[in-house]
C-alpha positions in Angstrom: 1.9 8.3 -27.7 3.0 9.9 -24.3 3.0 8.1 -21.0 3.0 10.2 -17.8 3.1 9.1 -14.1 -0.1 10.2 -12.4 -0.1 8.7 -8.9 0.9 5.7 -6.7 -1.0 4.2 -3.8 0.0 1.7 -1.2 -2.9 -0.5 0.1 -2.7 -2.8 3.1 -5.4 -5.4 3.7 -5.9 -6.3 7.4 -7.7 -9.0 9.4 -8.8 -8.9 12.9 -7.4 -12.1 14.5 -10.3 -12.5 16.8 -13.3 -11.6 14.7 -11.9 -12.2 11.2 -13.2 -8.8 10.2 -11.3 -7.4 7.1 -10.1 -3.9 6.8 -7.7 -1.7 4.7 -5.3 1.2 5.0 -4.5 3.2 2.0 -1.6 5.6 1.7 -1.5 8.0 -1.3 1.1 10.1 -3.0 3.8 7.6 -3.2 6.7 8.2 -5.5 6.8 6.3 -8.8 10.2 4.8 -8.0 9.4 3.5 -4.4 11.5 0.2 -4.2 10.4 -3.0 -2.6 12.6 -2.7 0.5 11.1 0.7 1.3 7.5 -0.5 0.9 8.2 -3.5 3.1 9.8 -1.2 5.7 6.6 1.0 5.7 4.4 -2.1 6.0 6.5 -3.4 8.9 6.4 0.0 10.8 2.7 0.1 10.4 2.2 -3.3 11.7 3.9 -2.2 14.9 1.2 0.4 15.5 -2.1 -1.2 14.4 -4.0 -4.1 16.2 -4.9 -6.1 13.2 -2.7 -8.3 11.1 -1.6 -7.1 7.7 -2.3 -9.9 5.3 -1.6 -8.2 1.9 0.3 -5.3 0.5 -0.4 -3.8 -2.8 1.1 -0.9 -4.8 -0.7 0.5 -7.8 0.9 2.9 -10.1 -1.4 5.0 -12.4 -0.2 6.5 -15.6 -2.0 8.9 -18.1 -1.5 8.1 -21.8 -2.1 10.6 -24.5 
């Protein structure tokens, strides 16, 4: 059996503090070995340039298995 990295995504879930409307931001093409500190720094940088509050950060790694 062979396992190969296919892709990784970073999803940020947001909420408007006034209307409570939910939203999301998705970044694709992350590296397989992105560490937690780097992901947190990206999240924090994005929080400084968007109006809504980031309430959840999720990283998904996808592999193909043959």
